[in-house]
ROLUMVEX-709004 format. One record per residue (C-alpha): z, x, y; residue number from 0. Coordinates in nm, 4 decimals. Last residue first. Example, Ala and Ser with C-alpha at 12.3 -4.5 7.8 and 13.67 -1.06 7.14 Angstrom:
2
SITE          z          x          y   pos
SITE     0.7140     1.3670    -0.1060     1
SITE     0.7800     1.2300    -0.4500     0
//
This chain:
499
SITE          z          x          y   pos
SITE    -3.4120     7.7865    -2.8367   498
SITE    -3.5400     7.6313    -2.5078   497
SITE    -3.9162     7.6301    -2.5940   496
SITE    -3.8049     7.4362    -2.9327   495
SITE    -3.9077     7.6439    -3.2395   494
SITE    -4.0830     7.4300    -3.4978   493
SITE    -4.1783     7.7064    -3.7658   492
SITE    -4.4479     7.7368    -4.0434   491
SITE    -4.6650     7.9198    -3.7750   490
SITE    -4.3986     8.1882    -3.7849   489
SITE    -4.5024     8.2926    -4.1141   488
SITE    -4.4380     8.2199    -4.4863   487
SITE    -4.7296     8.3149    -4.6968   486
SITE    -4.5306     8.5935    -4.8771   485
SITE    -4.2954     8.3379    -5.0097   484
SITE    -4.5457     8.2282    -5.2620   483
SITE    -4.7705     7.9302    -5.3571   482
SITE    -4.7702     7.7371    -5.0132   481
SITE    -4.8227     7.3825    -4.9224   480
SITE    -4.4919     7.3559    -4.7531   479
SITE    -4.3496     7.1181    -4.9876   478
SITE    -4.4095     7.3316    -5.2639   477
SITE    -4.2369     7.6298    -5.0830   476
SITE    -3.9336     7.3577    -5.0158   475
SITE    -3.9013     7.2611    -5.3855   474
SITE    -3.9146     7.6151    -5.5201   473
SITE    -3.6728     7.7302    -5.2549   472
SITE    -3.4455     7.4659    -5.3304   471
SITE    -3.4534     7.5570    -5.7057   470
SITE    -3.3831     7.9229    -5.6016   469
SITE    -3.0651     7.8240    -5.4112   468
SITE    -2.9620     7.5767    -5.7172   467
SITE    -2.9862     7.8670    -5.9792   466
SITE    -2.8106     8.1597    -5.7337   465
SITE    -2.5366     7.8837    -5.6877   464
SITE    -2.5074     7.7823    -6.0392   463
SITE    -2.5004     8.1888    -6.1327   462
SITE    -2.2309     8.2122    -5.8525   461
SITE    -2.0369     7.9338    -6.0187   460
SITE    -2.0618     8.0790    -6.3662   459
SITE    -1.9111     8.3759    -6.2339   458
SITE    -1.5934     8.2013    -6.0675   457
SITE    -1.4935     8.0559    -6.4484   456
SITE    -1.5304     8.3964    -6.6054   455
SITE    -1.3246     8.5715    -6.3033   454
SITE    -1.0632     8.3046    -6.2751   453
SITE    -0.9353     8.3167    -5.9169   452
SITE    -0.5795     8.1668    -5.9331   451
SITE    -0.4068     8.4540    -6.0401   450
SITE    -0.4875     8.6727    -5.7438   449
SITE    -0.2618     8.4649    -5.5221   448
SITE     0.0080     8.5750    -5.7280   447
SITE    -0.1086     8.9207    -5.7794   446
SITE    -0.1236     8.9880    -5.3959   445
SITE    -0.4536     9.1756    -5.3192   444
SITE    -0.5905     8.9254    -5.1033   443
SITE    -0.9677     8.8714    -5.0114   442
SITE    -1.0748     8.5976    -5.2554   441
SITE    -0.7456     8.4924    -5.3771   440
SITE    -0.7150     8.1260    -5.3168   439
SITE    -0.4724     8.1293    -5.0469   438
SITE    -0.6052     8.4308    -4.8714   437
SITE    -0.2724     8.6080    -4.7493   436
SITE    -0.3907     8.9506    -4.7184   435
SITE    -0.3993     8.9295    -4.3267   434
SITE    -0.7762     9.0172    -4.2759   433
SITE    -0.9165     8.7415    -4.4687   432
SITE    -0.7227     8.4815    -4.3375   431
SITE    -0.9601     8.2349    -4.1878   430
SITE    -0.9059     7.9541    -4.4419   429
SITE    -1.2672     7.8995    -4.4661   428
SITE    -1.1751     7.7483    -4.8292   427
SITE    -1.3235     8.0588    -5.0102   426
SITE    -1.3584     7.9241    -5.3913   425
SITE    -1.6224     8.1484    -5.5920   424
SITE    -1.9184     7.9758    -5.3988   423
SITE    -1.7762     7.9918    -5.0661   422
SITE    -1.7457     8.3694    -5.1085   421
SITE    -2.1092     8.3565    -5.2265   420
SITE    -2.2268     8.1694    -4.9200   419
SITE    -2.0016     8.4323    -4.6762   418
SITE    -2.2043     8.7217    -4.7734   417
SITE    -2.5901     8.6417    -4.7955   416
SITE    -2.8539     8.8598    -4.7679   415
SITE    -3.2253     8.7869    -4.7143   414
SITE    -3.5624     8.8980    -4.8193   413
SITE    -3.9076     9.0002    -4.6731   412
SITE    -3.8053     8.8974    -4.3170   411
SITE    -4.0820     8.8075    -4.0954   410
SITE    -3.9679     8.5023    -3.8888   409
SITE    -4.0666     8.2921    -4.1706   408
SITE    -3.8510     8.4668    -4.4292   407
SITE    -3.5283     8.3942    -4.1486   406
SITE    -3.6459     8.0379    -4.1139   405
SITE    -3.6791     8.0017    -4.5081   404
SITE    -3.3560     8.1713    -4.5649   403
SITE    -3.1991     7.8870    -4.3222   402
SITE    -3.3404     7.6203    -4.4975   401
SITE    -3.2368     7.7522    -4.8549   400
SITE    -2.8942     7.7786    -4.7582   399
SITE    -2.6071     8.0494    -4.6841   398
SITE    -2.8004     8.2375    -4.4095   397
SITE    -2.4955     8.2869    -4.1874   396
SITE    -2.5954     8.6648    -4.0941   395
SITE    -2.8619     8.8677    -4.2558   394
SITE    -3.2376     8.9479    -4.2681   393
SITE    -3.4090     9.2358    -4.4804   392
SITE    -3.7208     9.3878    -4.4035   391
SITE    -3.9112     9.6259    -4.5976   390
SITE    -4.0988     9.9356    -4.5184   389
SITE    -4.3980    10.0859    -4.4937   388
SITE    -4.6616     9.7932    -4.4004   387
SITE    -4.4561     9.7008    -4.0975   386
SITE    -4.4566    10.0404    -3.9656   385
SITE    -4.7759    10.0412    -3.7435   384
SITE    -4.5975    10.1133    -3.4000   383
SITE    -4.6901     9.7353    -3.2888   382
SITE    -4.6030     9.5643    -3.6192   381
SITE    -4.2570     9.7258    -3.6459   380
SITE    -4.1765     9.6553    -3.2799   379
SITE    -4.2869     9.2791    -3.3208   378
SITE    -4.0942     9.2218    -3.6621   377
SITE    -3.8120     9.3805    -3.4613   376
SITE    -3.8377     9.1046    -3.2026   375
SITE    -3.9265     8.8362    -3.4038   374
SITE    -3.6189     8.9180    -3.6066   373
SITE    -3.3451     8.9553    -3.3330   372
SITE    -3.3462     8.6311    -3.1916   371
SITE    -3.3076     8.4663    -3.5291   370
SITE    -3.0377     8.7005    -3.6271   369
SITE    -2.8253     8.6764    -3.3135   368
SITE    -2.8179     8.9780    -3.0996   367
SITE    -2.4999     9.1873    -3.0598   366
SITE    -2.1808     9.1595    -2.8694   365
SITE    -1.9674     8.8643    -2.7462   364
SITE    -1.7578     8.6885    -3.0118   363
SITE    -1.7061     8.9241    -3.3254   362
SITE    -1.7133     9.2422    -3.0862   361
SITE    -1.4776     9.0407    -2.8131   360
SITE    -1.2614     8.9278    -3.1404   359
SITE    -1.1990     9.2921    -3.2762   358
SITE    -1.3180     9.2458    -3.6335   357
SITE    -1.1659     9.2015    -3.9912   356
SITE    -1.3459     9.0524    -4.2878   355
SITE    -1.6443     8.8523    -4.3606   354
SITE    -1.9080     8.8826    -4.0585   353
SITE    -2.2230     8.7769    -3.9266   352
SITE    -2.2952     8.5972    -3.6178   351
SITE    -2.4283     8.9164    -3.4353   350
SITE    -2.7137     8.8683    -3.6936   349
SITE    -2.7568     9.2156    -3.9214   348
SITE    -3.0960     9.3254    -3.9688   347
SITE    -3.1468     9.5321    -4.2693   346
SITE    -3.4120     9.7795    -4.2856   345
SITE    -3.5838     9.9212    -4.6011   344
SITE    -3.7365    10.1943    -4.7367   343
SITE    -3.6266    10.4177    -4.4684   342
SITE    -3.8683    10.6021    -4.2415   341
SITE    -4.0092    10.9604    -4.1879   340
SITE    -4.3501    11.0256    -4.0871   339
SITE    -4.1966    11.2325    -3.7709   338
SITE    -4.4145    11.0759    -3.5059   337
SITE    -4.4115    10.7043    -3.6810   336
SITE    -4.0359    10.7333    -3.7421   335
SITE    -3.9725    10.8842    -3.3868   334
SITE    -4.1417    10.5461    -3.2191   333
SITE    -3.9114    10.3351    -3.4467   332
SITE    -3.6272    10.4849    -3.3146   331
SITE    -3.7214    10.4630    -2.9847   330
SITE    -3.8078    10.1079    -3.0154   329
SITE    -3.4459    10.0657    -3.1397   328
SITE    -3.3116    10.2118    -2.8434   327
SITE    -3.5464    10.0297    -2.6111   326
SITE    -3.4715     9.6986    -2.7733   325
SITE    -3.0681     9.7380    -2.7188   324
SITE    -2.8639     9.5926    -2.9662   323
SITE    -2.9811     9.4640    -3.2961   322
SITE    -2.7271     9.4688    -3.5565   321
SITE    -2.7983     9.7340    -3.8068   320
SITE    -2.8612     9.8522    -4.1935   319
SITE    -3.0335    10.1288    -4.3263   318
SITE    -3.2444    10.1369    -4.6518   317
SITE    -3.2744    10.4125    -4.9208   316
SITE    -3.4754    10.3677    -5.2083   315
SITE    -3.3567    10.6328    -5.4876   314
SITE    -3.3857    11.0105    -5.5341   313
SITE    -3.0660    11.0218    -5.4175   312
SITE    -3.0276    11.3948    -5.2600   311
SITE    -3.4121    11.3686    -5.1250   310
SITE    -3.3660    11.0217    -4.9832   309
SITE    -2.9966    11.0890    -4.8321   308
SITE    -3.1319    11.3851    -4.6603   307
SITE    -3.4678    11.1894    -4.5303   306
SITE    -3.2132    10.9254    -4.3804   305
SITE    -3.0196    11.2262    -4.2182   304
SITE    -3.3257    11.3764    -4.0490   303
SITE    -3.3816    11.0084    -3.9283   302
SITE    -3.0823    10.9909    -3.7706   301
SITE    -3.0804    11.3541    -3.6273   300
SITE    -3.4395    11.2364    -3.4431   299
SITE    -3.3235    10.9088    -3.3127   298
SITE    -2.9763    11.1062    -3.1988   297
SITE    -2.6371    11.1377    -3.2937   296
SITE    -2.6659    11.0340    -3.6396   295
SITE    -2.4750    11.3235    -3.8403   294
SITE    -2.1334    11.2378    -3.7549   293
SITE    -2.2140    10.8350    -3.8574   292
SITE    -2.1331    10.6047    -3.6019   291
SITE    -1.8241    10.3742    -3.4578   290
SITE    -1.5786    10.5921    -3.6665   289
SITE    -1.4331    10.3712    -3.9476   288
SITE    -1.0494    10.2330    -3.8901   287
SITE    -0.8263    10.2191    -4.1687   286
SITE    -0.4888    10.0713    -4.0777   285
SITE    -0.2086    10.2850    -4.1586   284
SITE     0.0597    10.3149    -4.4450   283
SITE    -0.1656    10.3375    -4.7519   282
SITE    -0.3516    10.6653    -4.6567   281
SITE    -0.7415    10.7208    -4.7261   280
SITE    -0.9074    10.8646    -5.0093   279
SITE    -1.1356    10.5384    -5.0387   278
SITE    -1.0830    10.5244    -5.4258   277
SITE    -0.7452    10.6504    -5.4114   276
SITE    -0.6346    10.4372    -5.1127   275
SITE    -0.7822    10.1359    -5.2620   274
SITE    -0.6037    10.2035    -5.5979   273
SITE    -0.2622    10.2370    -5.4005   272
SITE    -0.2944     9.9173    -5.2280   271
SITE    -0.4519     9.8991    -4.8640   270
SITE    -0.4500     9.5245    -4.7450   269
SITE    -0.1681     9.5287    -4.5290   268
SITE    -0.3040     9.8332    -4.3913   267
SITE    -0.5883     9.6496    -4.2072   266
SITE    -0.9337     9.7596    -4.3120   265
SITE    -1.1613     9.8088    -4.0110   264
SITE    -1.5253     9.9033    -3.9840   263
SITE    -1.6563    10.0903    -3.7222   262
SITE    -1.7607     9.9983    -3.3883   261
SITE    -2.0959     9.9218    -3.2018   260
SITE    -2.1785     9.6087    -3.3640   259
SITE    -1.8571     9.4349    -3.4819   258
SITE    -1.9422     9.1276    -3.7008   257
SITE    -2.3299     9.1976    -3.6905   256
SITE    -2.2902     9.5637    -3.8595   255
SITE    -2.3643     9.8728    -3.7645   254
SITE    -2.5431    10.2410    -3.8894   253
SITE    -2.4695    10.1090    -4.2764   252
SITE    -2.6667    10.3868    -4.4789   251
SITE    -2.7645    10.1809    -4.8019   250
SITE    -2.8407    10.3527    -5.1041   249
SITE    -3.0695    10.1794    -5.4131   248
SITE    -3.0579    10.1090    -5.7687   247
SITE    -2.6947    10.2209    -5.8496   246
SITE    -2.6375    10.0547    -6.2101   245
SITE    -2.7368    10.3531    -6.4023   244
SITE    -2.5169    10.5900    -6.2196   243
SITE    -2.7182    10.8943    -6.1032   242
SITE    -2.6896    10.7886    -5.7298   241
SITE    -2.3314    10.7810    -5.7484   240
SITE    -2.2922    11.1805    -5.8640   239
SITE    -2.5655    11.2453    -5.5925   238
SITE    -2.3509    11.0857    -5.3192   237
SITE    -2.0588    11.3090    -5.4525   236
SITE    -2.2676    11.6384    -5.4651   235
SITE    -2.4024    11.5621    -5.1234   234
SITE    -2.0893    11.5362    -4.9348   233
SITE    -2.1571    11.3794    -4.5980   232
SITE    -1.9730    11.4496    -4.2818   231
SITE    -1.6185    11.2804    -4.2217   230
SITE    -1.4249    11.6109    -4.1698   229
SITE    -1.2531    11.5743    -4.5189   228
SITE    -1.6095    11.5371    -4.7015   227
SITE    -1.7346    11.2106    -4.7715   226
SITE    -1.8987    11.0401    -5.0517   225
SITE    -1.6535    10.7976    -5.1470   224
SITE    -1.5673    10.6270    -4.8306   223
SITE    -1.8617    10.7496    -4.5914   222
SITE    -1.6979    10.6867    -4.2824   221
SITE    -1.9847    10.5387    -4.1090   220
SITE    -2.0442    10.3436    -4.3959   219
SITE    -2.2862    10.4202    -4.7071   218
SITE    -2.3610    10.1135    -4.9069   217
SITE    -2.4379    10.1287    -5.2881   216
SITE    -2.6888     9.8983    -5.3729   215
SITE    -2.6038     9.7663    -5.7364   214
SITE    -2.7647     9.6086    -6.0024   213
SITE    -2.5008     9.4235    -6.2375   212
SITE    -2.2901     9.6054    -6.5440   211
SITE    -1.9759     9.4236    -6.4824   210
SITE    -1.7382     9.7011    -6.4766   209
SITE    -1.9300     9.8871    -6.2087   208
SITE    -1.8539     9.6578    -5.9180   207
SITE    -1.4719     9.7054    -5.9728   206
SITE    -1.5122    10.1087    -5.9727   205
SITE    -1.7576    10.1076    -5.6729   204
SITE    -1.6531    10.4342    -5.5323   203
SITE    -1.5980    10.3974    -5.1696   202
SITE    -1.5362    10.0403    -4.9850   201
SITE    -1.8408    10.0501    -4.7723   200
SITE    -1.9899     9.7123    -4.9263   199
SITE    -2.1073     9.7397    -5.2778   198
SITE    -2.4368     9.5367    -5.2342   197
SITE    -2.5178     9.3143    -5.5213   196
SITE    -2.8320     9.2997    -5.6993   195
SITE    -3.0011     8.9720    -5.8457   194
SITE    -3.0689     8.8671    -6.2306   193
SITE    -2.8690     8.5651    -6.2554   192
SITE    -2.6421     8.6793    -6.5224   191
SITE    -2.5728     9.0000    -6.3559   190
SITE    -2.5246     8.8363    -6.0067   189
SITE    -2.2657     8.6219    -6.1778   188
SITE    -2.0530     8.9100    -6.3056   187
SITE    -2.0856     9.0852    -5.9936   186
SITE    -1.9546     8.8188    -5.7938   185
SITE    -1.6800     8.7543    -6.0429   184
SITE    -1.5777     9.1461    -6.0363   183
SITE    -1.5678     9.1438    -5.6521   182
SITE    -1.3585     8.8234    -5.6308   181
SITE    -1.1095     8.9619    -5.9194   180
SITE    -1.0992     9.2657    -5.7630   179
SITE    -1.0037     9.1408    -5.4110   178
SITE    -1.2701     9.1404    -5.1064   177
SITE    -1.2086     9.3391    -4.8065   176
SITE    -1.0571     9.6020    -5.0087   175
SITE    -1.3397     9.6245    -5.2707   174
SITE    -1.6154     9.5812    -5.0341   173
SITE    -1.8677     9.2873    -4.9282   172
SITE    -2.2195     9.3891    -4.8415   171
SITE    -2.4527     9.1054    -4.8730   170
SITE    -2.5344     8.9728    -5.2309   169
SITE    -2.9238     8.9155    -5.2879   168
SITE    -3.1940     8.6564    -5.1758   167
SITE    -3.5644     8.6579    -5.2248   166
SITE    -3.5385     8.6447    -5.6204   165
SITE    -3.7309     8.8899    -5.8584   164
SITE    -3.6084     9.2143    -5.7202   163
SITE    -3.7966     9.5494    -5.7886   162
SITE    -3.6477     9.8854    -5.7165   161
SITE    -3.8480    10.2285    -5.7225   160
SITE    -3.7111    10.5073    -5.8863   159
SITE    -4.0067    10.7135    -5.9562   158
SITE    -4.1061    10.7855    -5.5918   157
SITE    -4.4281    10.6365    -5.4620   156
SITE    -4.3191    10.6566    -5.0929   155
SITE    -4.4766    10.2844    -5.0074   154
SITE    -4.3365    10.1909    -5.3543   153
SITE    -3.9834    10.2605    -5.2111   152
SITE    -3.8520     9.8640    -5.2632   151
SITE    -4.0421     9.6427    -5.4932   150
SITE    -4.0467     9.2495    -5.4034   149
SITE    -4.1368     9.0297    -5.6689   148
SITE    -4.1586     8.6211    -5.6489   147
SITE    -4.3310     8.4390    -5.9155   146
SITE    -4.6138     8.2061    -5.8265   145
SITE    -4.6159     7.8563    -5.7774   144
SITE    -4.8594     7.6260    -5.9624   143
SITE    -4.5916     7.4569    -6.1809   142
SITE    -4.4129     7.3552    -5.8731   141
SITE    -4.7079     7.1333    -5.7599   140
SITE    -4.8510     7.1799    -5.4148   139
SITE    -4.8081     6.9864    -5.0972   138
SITE    -5.0805     6.8381    -4.8916   137
SITE    -4.9652     6.6994    -4.5837   136
SITE    -4.7806     7.0270    -4.5393   135
SITE    -4.4297     7.0781    -4.4170   134
SITE    -4.3298     7.2324    -4.0840   133
SITE    -3.9829     7.4400    -4.1118   132
SITE    -3.7470     7.2944    -3.8156   131
SITE    -3.5358     7.5405    -3.5326   130
SITE    -3.2822     7.2893    -3.3889   129
SITE    -3.1451     7.4116    -3.0274   128
SITE    -3.3599     7.1652    -2.8310   127
SITE    -3.2151     6.8485    -3.0119   126
SITE    -3.1895     6.7464    -3.3766   125
SITE    -2.8383     6.7025    -3.3715   124
SITE    -2.7693     6.7644    -3.7564   123
SITE    -2.5933     6.4838    -3.9277   122
SITE    -2.8758     6.3974    -4.1542   121
SITE    -2.9773     6.0451    -4.2503   120
SITE    -2.8179     5.7541    -4.4794   119
SITE    -2.7250     5.9600    -4.8115   118
SITE    -2.6998     6.3265    -4.8992   117
SITE    -2.8336     6.5234    -5.1856   116
SITE    -2.5923     6.8227    -5.3705   115
SITE    -2.5648     6.6575    -5.6995   114
SITE    -2.3024     6.8914    -5.8867   113
SITE    -2.3743     7.2261    -6.0238   112
SITE    -2.0518     7.3322    -5.9473   111
SITE    -2.1780     7.6326    -5.7266   110
SITE    -2.4214     7.4031    -5.5905   109
SITE    -2.1761     7.1433    -5.4762   108
SITE    -1.9435     7.3995    -5.3356   107
SITE    -2.2507     7.5390    -5.1147   106
SITE    -2.3314     7.2171    -4.9994   105
SITE    -1.9749     7.1217    -4.9047   104
SITE    -1.9230     7.4298    -4.7046   103
SITE    -2.2669     7.3188    -4.4931   102
SITE    -2.1024     6.9571    -4.4638   101
SITE    -1.7470     7.0923    -4.3822   100
SITE    -1.8609     7.2933    -4.0928    99
SITE    -1.9479     7.6904    -4.1200    98
SITE    -1.8073     7.9037    -3.8482    97
SITE    -1.6573     7.6640    -3.7111    96
SITE    -1.6057     7.3166    -3.7767    95
SITE    -1.7777     7.0493    -3.5544    94
SITE    -2.0026     6.8902    -3.8145    93
SITE    -1.7813     6.6847    -4.0495    92
SITE    -1.5562     6.5877    -3.8071    91
SITE    -1.2395     6.7989    -3.7112    90
SITE    -0.8971     6.5925    -3.7140    89
SITE    -0.7665     6.5658    -4.0423    88
SITE    -0.8826     6.8864    -4.3029    87
SITE    -0.9328     7.1436    -4.0638    86
SITE    -0.7447     7.0134    -3.7878    85
SITE    -0.4344     6.9867    -3.9832    84
SITE    -0.4786     7.2999    -4.1251    83
SITE    -0.5727     7.5168    -3.8304    82
SITE    -0.2426     7.3419    -3.6760    81
SITE    -0.0143     7.4757    -3.9392    80
SITE     0.1410     7.7533    -3.7594    79
SITE     0.1671     7.5467    -3.4210    78
SITE     0.3725     7.3015    -3.5898    77
SITE     0.6060     7.5731    -3.7285    76
SITE     0.6048     7.7575    -3.3542    75
SITE     0.7034     7.4387    -3.2103    74
SITE     1.0051     7.3735    -3.4494    73
SITE     1.1085     7.7281    -3.3519    72
SITE     1.1323     7.6113    -2.9974    71
SITE     1.3444     7.3503    -3.0790    70
SITE     1.5292     7.6016    -3.2532    69
SITE     1.6352     7.7675    -2.9547    68
SITE     1.4909     7.6159    -2.6219    67
SITE     1.5071     7.9079    -2.3561    66
SITE     1.5331     8.2444    -2.5773    65
SITE     1.3371     8.0934    -2.8352    64
SITE     1.0696     8.0082    -2.5798    63
SITE     1.0577     8.3598    -2.4341    62
SITE     1.0355     8.5373    -2.7873    61
SITE     1.0923     8.8970    -2.8356    60
SITE     1.4506     8.9124    -2.6699    59
SITE     1.6850     8.8094    -2.9871    58
SITE     2.0442     8.7620    -2.9415    57
SITE     2.1299     8.5015    -2.6899    56
SITE     1.9208     8.1705    -2.7736    55
SITE     1.7516     8.2671    -3.1110    54
SITE     2.0551     8.4029    -3.2698    53
SITE     2.2994     8.1579    -3.1527    52
SITE     2.0453     7.9152    -3.2848    51
SITE     2.0546     8.0758    -3.6271    50
SITE     2.4196     8.0517    -3.6319    49
SITE     2.4058     7.6990    -3.5422    48
SITE     2.1751     7.6292    -3.8364    47
SITE     2.4422     7.7933    -4.1004    46
SITE     2.6963     7.5675    -3.9166    45
SITE     2.5048     7.2611    -3.9908    44
SITE     2.4293     7.3308    -4.3369    43
SITE     2.7905     7.4395    -4.4059    42
SITE     2.9253     7.1574    -4.2507    41
SITE     2.6590     6.9167    -4.4453    40
SITE     2.8091     7.0647    -4.7666    39
SITE     3.1465     6.9829    -4.6201    38
SITE     3.0618     6.6355    -4.6341    37
SITE     3.1271     6.6053    -4.9768    36
SITE     3.5209     6.7041    -4.9527    35
SITE     3.5328     6.3481    -4.8326    34
SITE     3.7336     6.1354    -4.5726    33
SITE     3.9997     6.3616    -4.3556    32
SITE     3.8843     6.7417    -4.3946    31
SITE     3.5060     6.6624    -4.4818    30
SITE     3.4612     6.3940    -4.1946    29
SITE     3.6431     6.6484    -3.9736    28
SITE     3.4005     6.9494    -4.0586    27
SITE     3.0952     6.7112    -4.0550    26
SITE     3.1923     6.5980    -3.6748    25
SITE     3.2592     6.9458    -3.5653    24
SITE     2.9424     7.0880    -3.7208    23
SITE     2.7520     6.7761    -3.5652    22
SITE     2.9235     6.8332    -3.2180    21
SITE     2.7777     7.2067    -3.2198    20
SITE     2.4224     7.1203    -3.3396    19
SITE     2.3983     6.7911    -3.1295    18
SITE     2.4531     7.0547    -2.8136    17
SITE     2.1557     7.2483    -2.9322    16
SITE     1.9534     6.9096    -2.9625    15
SITE     2.0818     6.7637    -2.6180    14
SITE     1.9584     7.1000    -2.4367    13
SITE     1.6357     7.1016    -2.6215    12
SITE     1.5346     6.7434    -2.4963    11
SITE     1.6789     6.8180    -2.1567    10
SITE     1.4256     7.1368    -2.1404     9
SITE     1.1381     6.9348    -2.3314     8
SITE     1.1139     6.6627    -2.1013     7
SITE     0.8307     6.4537    -2.2763     6
SITE     0.5980     6.2751    -2.0578     5
SITE     0.4774     5.9153    -2.0513     4
SITE     0.2041     5.8893    -1.7851     3
SITE     0.2362     5.7993    -1.4163     2
SITE    -0.0385     5.7575    -1.1525     1
SITE     0.0665     5.7470    -0.8116     0
//
């Protein structure tokens, strides 16, 4: 029979628990007969013994503590720091999720304006899962590239069209999910670099407005900031927000990649008095948005709601969704064609998206990934003659230029990124976004943790990240022999047959 070295935790805990009582007696006797200073150890071990008695005989919440006492507590302590040990000591540079160390390092170096080149070869797998970009035998000079411009709502010929000059934007992250310092650092960096920032569904964008950047106001299913008591849209409140000079577009969130088919979630631990006021919610319970807008009960009712928001705001209006059933999405597009009502843009959020809190089954098992969804959406829009009437935006783990180019080649006109910008302002992927304990203050409202996130310094890193992303865009476009992003298409991709 094969034998192996094992540890009998039951016997070990029995010895350790008995040793506590013996050590108390031993140090008491040493303190009494030899030196008073031993009584410091007597008191220490007496307190440990009391705690151990509580674990073993009084508390009933944890079976391990009832059976093994403080030895089980040591086990819990080791388990609690396991993620940190794995992240920094045991995991390789390519195996950590959702972003491995190489991916995070690239963003950090771009944000710090450091050299982001690599040596000795790529650590990518280069197997059947790898989508690659096709370069040209005849690259063009960067000086011949055309500037980028994308104008929203020009198809409807409204006065308040909005034009972006880079094909990437800061995705939806609300004040609540992010800290005030994080919101302001992102907004200030966006202002410096002339890209827009999505407010997320956090209600009135108080902290976003402080920095004067262009904003896309997102309206989630709970309609924070523009809601009536019953959860329906308050036209007057929306009109007030739409008249703010910083607000350039309105985005109706139907669903998101992190939790498609379920509303937003803000744990009560993260709800401050200010957040409660801006959202119009209580502080003592989790805020769970409804899974859908009350007005959007069918494709036709959804289109009526889109038209209503367009008429109230007089701004470009888009919708955001994670692709699920193709028949439902097709039906919505068919209705757009027949009713001659369409949003000015559609955001497709991949199932791999997510920055805040979400139930694990929704995070892991529901929704279509972005590179699977985009070709389907592109095909449906073209089939029904809507592709040239609206813009298409992609979202979902698109933190570097290579991923941007894949999305743009699959049909997107521009891309969103959220976690890329979180990393740029110092996120270390501690995976504590939902607990108010983010160690770098990106997603925490604890003043002690916020202190380390300097708004001005982090805004410079945002600007650096944007500048270096754009540099990569230009370099890659030239290497592919193209003069503008509009030339990108699926023919520029190598897509493995088994992808």
